[in-house]
C-alpha positions as CSV (number, residue, x, y, z in Angstrom):
1,X,-10.6,9.1,16.5
2,X,-10.4,12.7,16.6
3,X,-7.1,14.4,16.6
4,X,-5.8,17.0,18.9
5,X,-2.6,19.7,18.4
6,X,0.0,17.3,18.8
7,X,2.4,15.8,16.2
8,X,0.9,14.1,12.8
9,X,2.7,11.3,11.0
10,X,0.8,10.1,8.1
11,X,1.5,7.3,5.8
12,X,-0.2,7.4,2.3
13,X,0.3,5.6,-0.8
14,X,-0.8,7.8,-4.0
15,X,-1.4,5.7,-6.4
16,X,0.5,7.9,-8.9
17,X,1.0,5.5,-11.9
18,X,-3.0,5.3,-12.0
19,X,-4.1,8.8,-11.7
20,X,-3.8,11.4,-13.9
21,X,-2.2,14.9,-13.7
22,X,-5.2,16.9,-12.5
23,X,-5.9,14.3,-9.7
24,X,-2.0,13.7,-8.9
25,X,-1.9,17.7,-8.3
26,X,-5.4,17.4,-6.2
27,X,-4.1,14.9,-4.1
28,X,-0.9,16.8,-3.5
29,X,-2.8,19.8,-2.7
30,X,-5.0,17.4,-0.1
31,X,-2.0,16.3,1.8
32,X,0.2,19.4,2.2
33,X,-3.1,22.0,2.6
34,X,-5.7,20.0,4.1
35,X,-3.8,17.1,6.0
36,X,-0.8,19.4,6.8
37,X,1.1,16.6,8.2
38,X,4.5,17.0,10.4
39,X,6.1,14.3,8.9
40,X,4.4,12.2,5.8
41,X,5.8,8.7,4.5
42,X,4.5,8.6,0.9
43,X,4.6,5.3,-1.5
44,X,3.5,5.3,-5.1
45,X,4.5,8.5,-5.6
46,X,6.5,11.4,-7.2
47,X,6.7,15.1,-6.0
48,X,5.0,17.5,-8.0
49,X,7.6,20.0,-7.0
50,X,11.3,19.7,-5.7
51,X,11.2,22.7,-3.3
52,X,8.7,23.7,-1.2
53,X,8.7,26.7,1.5
54,X,7.3,24.6,4.3
55,X,8.5,21.0,3.6
56,X,11.7,19.3,2.9
57,X,10.9,16.4,0.3
58,X,13.4,13.4,-0.3
59,X,12.4,11.2,-3.0
60,X,13.5,8.1,-4.0
61,X,12.8,6.7,-7.6
62,X,12.1,3.3,-8.5
63,X,15.0,1.2,-10.1
64,X,12.4,0.0,-12.7
65,X,10.9,1.7,-15.5
66,X,8.4,3.5,-13.5
67,X,8.2,7.3,-13.2
68,X,7.2,7.0,-9.4
69,X,8.7,6.1,-6.0
70,X,8.6,6.9,-2.4
71,X,9.3,10.3,-0.6
72,X,9.4,11.6,2.9
73,X,7.9,15.2,3.5
74,X,8.8,16.8,6.9
75,X,8.7,20.3,8.0
76,X,11.8,22.2,8.3
77,X,13.4,19.9,10.8
78,X,17.5,19.4,11.2
79,X,17.5,15.9,9.6
80,X,20.3,13.1,9.2
81,X,19.6,10.2,6.9
82,X,20.5,6.7,7.8
83,X,21.5,4.6,4.7
84,X,21.5,0.9,4.6
85,X,23.2,-1.5,2.2
86,X,21.1,-4.3,0.9
87,X,21.5,-6.4,-2.4
88,X,18.1,-7.3,-2.3
89,X,16.1,-5.0,-5.0
90,X,13.0,-5.2,-3.2
91,X,14.2,-2.9,-0.6
92,X,14.4,-0.1,-2.7
93,X,12.0,2.1,-1.3
94,X,13.2,1.7,2.3
95,X,14.1,5.3,3.5
96,X,15.0,6.7,7.1
97,X,15.6,9.8,8.5
98,X,16.4,11.0,11.9
99,X,14.4,14.4,12.7
100,X,15.2,16.9,15.5
101,X,12.2,18.0,16.6
102,X,13.2,19.7,20.0
103,X,16.1,19.6,22.2
104,X,14.5,16.6,24.2
105,X,13.2,14.7,21.0
106,X,14.8,12.8,17.9
107,X,12.3,11.0,15.6
108,X,13.4,8.1,13.8
109,X,10.8,8.1,10.6
110,X,11.3,5.0,8.3
111,X,8.9,4.8,5.3
112,X,8.9,1.4,4.1
113,X,6.8,0.0,0.9
114,X,5.6,-3.2,0.3
115,X,6.9,-4.1,-3.4
116,X,5.9,-7.3,-5.0
117,X,9.0,-9.6,-6.1
118,X,9.2,-11.4,-9.3
119,X,8.0,-14.5,-8.0
120,X,4.6,-12.8,-6.7
121,X,5.6,-12.4,-2.9
122,X,5.6,-9.6,-0.7
123,X,6.4,-11.1,2.8
124,X,9.8,-11.8,1.5
125,X,10.2,-7.6,0.6
126,X,9.0,-6.9,4.4
127,X,11.6,-9.3,5.7
128,X,14.6,-8.2,4.0
129,X,13.7,-4.4,5.2
130,X,13.4,-5.8,8.4
131,X,16.6,-7.2,8.4
132,X,18.0,-4.0,6.9
133,X,16.5,-1.8,9.7
134,X,18.0,-4.3,12.6
135,X,20.5,-2.3,13.4
136,X,18.4,0.9,13.5
137,X,15.6,-1.2,15.8
138,X,17.5,-2.9,18.1
139,X,18.8,0.5,19.6
140,X,15.0,1.1,20.5
141,X,15.8,1.8,24.0
142,X,17.9,4.7,22.7
143,X,15.4,6.2,20.0
144,X,12.1,7.3,19.3
145,X,11.1,5.3,16.2
146,X,8.1,5.5,13.6
147,X,7.5,3.2,10.9
148,X,4.7,3.5,8.0
149,X,4.1,2.2,4.8
150,X,2.0,0.2,2.3
151,X,3.1,-3.1,3.5
152,X,1.1,-5.0,0.9
153,X,1.1,-7.6,3.8
154,X,-2.4,-7.5,6.0
155,X,-3.2,-9.5,9.3
156,X,-6.1,-10.0,7.6
157,X,-4.8,-12.5,5.1
158,X,-4.3,-15.7,7.2
159,X,-7.7,-14.9,8.8
160,X,-9.5,-15.0,5.6
161,X,-7.3,-17.6,4.2
162,X,-6.9,-20.3,7.4
163,X,-5.4,-23.5,7.3
164,X,-2.2,-22.1,5.3
165,X,1.0,-21.2,6.4
166,X,0.5,-17.8,8.3
167,X,3.1,-16.1,6.2
168,X,1.6,-12.5,6.9
169,X,1.3,-12.7,10.6
170,X,4.9,-14.2,10.7
171,X,6.2,-10.6,9.4
172,X,3.8,-8.5,12.0
173,X,5.4,-10.9,14.6
174,X,8.5,-9.7,13.5
175,X,7.4,-6.1,14.8
176,X,6.4,-7.2,17.7
177,X,9.6,-8.8,18.5
178,X,11.4,-5.4,17.6
179,X,8.8,-3.7,20.4
180,X,6.9,-1.9,17.4
181,X,3.5,-0.9,18.3
182,X,0.8,-1.5,15.4
183,X,-1.3,2.3,16.1
184,X,-4.2,1.3,14.2
185,X,-4.7,-2.2,16.2
186,X,-3.9,-0.3,19.5
187,X,-6.6,2.5,18.6
188,X,-9.2,0.7,17.0
189,X,-8.7,-2.7,18.6
190,X,-8.9,-4.2,15.3
191,X,-8.6,-3.7,11.5
192,X,-9.9,-0.7,9.9
193,X,-10.0,-0.5,5.9
194,X,-7.3,1.4,4.3
195,X,-7.7,0.1,0.4
196,X,-10.5,0.1,-1.6
197,X,-9.6,-2.4,-4.3
198,X,-11.5,-2.4,-7.7
199,X,-11.8,-6.3,-7.4
200,X,-13.0,-7.2,-3.9
201,X,-15.7,-5.5,-1.4
202,X,-13.4,-7.1,1.3
203,X,-12.4,-4.5,3.7
204,X,-8.6,-4.7,3.4
205,X,-5.8,-3.0,5.6
206,X,-2.5,-2.8,3.9
207,X,-1.4,0.5,5.3
208,X,-0.2,0.7,8.8
209,X,1.5,3.1,11.1
210,X,3.8,1.8,14.3
211,X,5.8,3.4,17.1
212,X,8.0,1.8,19.4
213,X,7.4,1.7,23.3
214,X,9.3,5.2,23.7
215,X,6.4,6.7,21.9
216,X,3.8,4.6,23.0
217,X,2.8,7.2,25.9
218,X,2.7,9.7,23.8
219,X,0.0,8.1,21.1
220,X,-3.0,10.4,21.4
221,X,-4.5,9.9,18.3
222,X,-5.2,7.5,15.1
223,X,-7.4,8.3,12.1
224,X,-7.8,6.8,8.6
225,X,-9.1,9.7,6.3
226,X,-11.6,7.1,4.7
227,X,-13.7,9.8,2.8
228,X,-15.1,8.7,-0.5
229,X,-14.2,11.7,-2.3
230,X,-10.3,10.5,-1.5
231,X,-10.5,7.6,-4.3
232,X,-10.5,10.3,-6.6
233,X,-6.6,10.9,-5.7
234,X,-6.0,7.2,-4.5
235,X,-7.4,3.8,-4.0
236,X,-5.9,3.9,-0.6
237,X,-6.5,6.1,2.2
238,X,-4.2,8.1,4.1
239,X,-3.4,6.9,7.7
240,X,-2.7,9.4,10.0
241,X,-0.9,9.2,14.1
242,X,-0.9,11.7,16.3
243,X,2.1,12.0,19.1
244,X,2.0,14.4,22.2
245,X,4.8,16.3,21.1
246,X,5.1,20.0,20.4
247,X,6.6,20.4,16.9
C-alpha cells in the first residue's frame, strides 16, 4: 500500500553482525536519508554516530560479548524513557519511550527483539517482555502505543507445523489480549514476507508493528520495503507503518 504524508514509523533488523562496514554505512544512509522515518525501532544494529542533527539516538548494547544491540531513532521530540525492572536476561533489548509529538499526541514507542534463549526458545523472551510491559499496556485507554520489532516468532510457525502446541500463536494472542492490532495483518489481510533466510525459500514474516486501538483509526498505510537490493544491507526488510498524525 502506498504511503502518504503522515507520521512514519519503521522497524528494521539491520543484521549488523553479518555485514561489513561499507554495507553498514549504506544501510544507515538508506534508513536516515531515503526512508526518513519519524521514529525507527531497530534491532541487531549499532548506530554509526552518537549525535545526529535530525535524530535523537538511543542505543542499548547487548550484555553478551557482541558489538551490536537495539536502538530507537526519533526526530527531535521531547521524550521520557520508561524503565523496567526485569531479571530475565532475554529482555535486554526492550526499550520504551514516550514521545510528545504535539500538544494532543504523546506516543509510547516500544522496541522489542526476540532474542533466542539458552535453550533455543524465543517465545519465552516475548512472554517476559509482555509481562514487563504489562503496567504500560494496561494503560492502553490513556495511551497511544506502537510496538515494533523482530520477534523471531511468526504466526506462520503453527500453520506450517500443525499438530504441535501452538506456542507462537499464543504469543500473538497476548498482544491481542492487550488490545494491540497487528498492522500488517490488518492492512494486507494476512502474512507478508519480511525476512529472506539463506537456508529456506519459505516467505517468513518475523517483523511486526502493532498499534493500540487509540491509533487504529489513524492507521493509513503499511508497507514492507521488499526491494531485493536491500538484501545487501540486511536479510530483513524494513516494515513501515504510517499514522495520520502531523509530526
